[in-house]
C-alpha positions as a Markdown table, in Angstrom:
| # | Residue | x | y | z |
|---|---|---|---|---|
| 1 | Unk | 64.6 | -24.7 | -9.1 |
| 2 | Unk | 66.5 | -21.4 | -9.6 |
| 3 | Unk | 64.8 | -18.1 | -9.1 |
| 4 | Unk | 63.5 | -16.4 | -12.2 |
| 5 | Unk | 64.6 | -12.7 | -12.4 |
| 6 | Unk | 62.7 | -10.1 | -14.4 |
| 7 | Unk | 64.1 | -8.9 | -17.7 |
| 8 | Unk | 65.2 | -5.2 | -17.7 |
| 9 | Unk | 63.0 | -3.0 | -19.8 |
| 10 | Unk | 64.4 | -0.1 | -21.8 |
| 11 | Unk | 61.5 | 2.2 | -20.8 |
| 12 | Unk | 59.6 | 2.8 | -17.5 |
| 13 | Unk | 56.4 | 0.7 | -17.0 |
| 14 | Unk | 54.3 | 3.8 | -16.6 |
| 15 | Unk | 55.3 | 5.3 | -19.9 |
| 16 | Unk | 55.1 | 3.0 | -22.9 |
| 17 | Unk | 57.6 | 3.6 | -25.7 |
| 18 | Unk | 56.7 | 5.7 | -28.7 |
| 19 | Unk | 57.4 | 3.0 | -31.4 |
| 20 | Unk | 55.9 | 5.1 | -34.1 |
| 21 | Unk | 58.6 | 7.8 | -33.7 |
| 22 | Unk | 61.3 | 5.1 | -34.1 |
| 23 | Unk | 59.5 | 3.6 | -37.0 |
| 24 | Unk | 59.2 | 6.9 | -38.8 |
| 25 | Unk | 63.0 | 7.4 | -38.6 |
| 26 | Unk | 63.5 | 4.2 | -40.7 |
| 27 | Unk | 63.8 | 4.8 | -44.4 |
| 28 | Unk | 60.6 | 4.0 | -46.4 |
| 29 | Unk | 62.1 | 1.3 | -48.5 |
| 30 | Unk | 63.3 | -0.5 | -45.3 |
| 31 | Unk | 59.9 | -0.2 | -43.7 |
| 32 | Unk | 58.2 | -1.7 | -46.8 |
| 33 | Unk | 60.7 | -4.5 | -46.8 |
| 34 | Unk | 60.0 | -5.2 | -43.2 |
| 35 | Unk | 56.2 | -5.3 | -43.8 |
| 36 | Unk | 56.8 | -7.6 | -46.8 |
| 37 | Unk | 58.9 | -9.9 | -44.6 |
| 38 | Unk | 56.2 | -10.0 | -41.9 |
| 39 | Unk | 53.5 | -10.8 | -44.5 |
| 40 | Unk | 55.7 | -13.6 | -45.8 |
| 41 | Unk | 56.3 | -14.9 | -42.3 |
| 42 | Unk | 52.6 | -15.0 | -41.4 |
| 43 | Unk | 51.7 | -16.6 | -44.8 |
| 44 | Unk | 54.2 | -19.4 | -44.2 |
| 45 | Unk | 52.9 | -19.8 | -40.7 |
| 46 | Unk | 49.3 | -20.1 | -41.8 |
| 47 | Unk | 50.4 | -22.6 | -44.5 |
| 48 | Unk | 52.2 | -24.8 | -42.0 |
| 49 | Unk | 49.2 | -24.7 | -39.6 |
| 50 | Unk | 46.9 | -25.7 | -42.4 |
| 51 | Unk | 49.2 | -28.4 | -43.5 |
| 52 | Unk | 49.4 | -29.7 | -40.0 |
| 53 | Unk | 45.6 | -30.0 | -40.0 |
| 54 | Unk | 45.7 | -31.7 | -43.3 |
| 55 | Unk | 44.0 | -28.8 | -45.0 |
| 56 | Unk | 44.9 | -26.7 | -48.1 |
| 57 | Unk | 45.4 | -23.1 | -47.3 |
| 58 | Unk | 44.4 | -20.5 | -49.9 |
| 59 | Unk | 47.7 | -18.6 | -49.6 |
| 60 | Unk | 50.1 | -18.1 | -52.4 |
| 61 | Unk | 53.4 | -17.0 | -51.1 |
| 62 | Unk | 55.0 | -17.0 | -54.6 |
| 63 | Unk | 52.6 | -14.1 | -55.4 |
| 64 | Unk | 53.7 | -11.8 | -52.6 |
| 65 | Unk | 57.1 | -10.7 | -54.0 |
| 66 | Unk | 55.9 | -9.7 | -57.5 |
| 67 | Unk | 53.2 | -7.5 | -55.9 |
| 68 | Unk | 55.8 | -6.0 | -53.5 |
| 69 | Unk | 58.2 | -5.3 | -56.4 |
| 70 | Unk | 55.6 | -4.1 | -58.9 |
| 71 | Unk | 56.4 | -0.5 | -58.5 |
| 72 | Unk | 59.6 | 0.3 | -56.5 |
| 73 | Unk | 59.2 | 3.6 | -54.6 |
| 74 | Unk | 62.8 | 4.7 | -55.1 |
| 75 | Unk | 62.5 | 5.0 | -58.8 |
| 76 | Unk | 59.2 | 6.9 | -58.7 |
| 77 | Unk | 60.6 | 9.7 | -56.6 |
| 78 | Unk | 58.1 | 9.1 | -53.8 |
| 79 | Unk | 60.6 | 7.4 | -51.4 |
| 80 | Unk | 60.6 | 10.3 | -48.9 |
| 81 | Unk | 58.6 | 8.7 | -46.0 |
């Protein structure tokens, strides 16, 4: 068996990264799209898990997008993070 080598980290172990600073630099519309994609991912995962158990999950993925697009921020003038 070959030796497993540690993966290099982009920050020191004694100082965790400030992910919030990076996240704030991303445009608001892009952040909202990422949150929507995460919600869709988790909803699909929960549906697959429930289906695997033979259950019916009370999750409606087709309802996520209309809610996300109900009021686009760019057109309201509030898209300034």
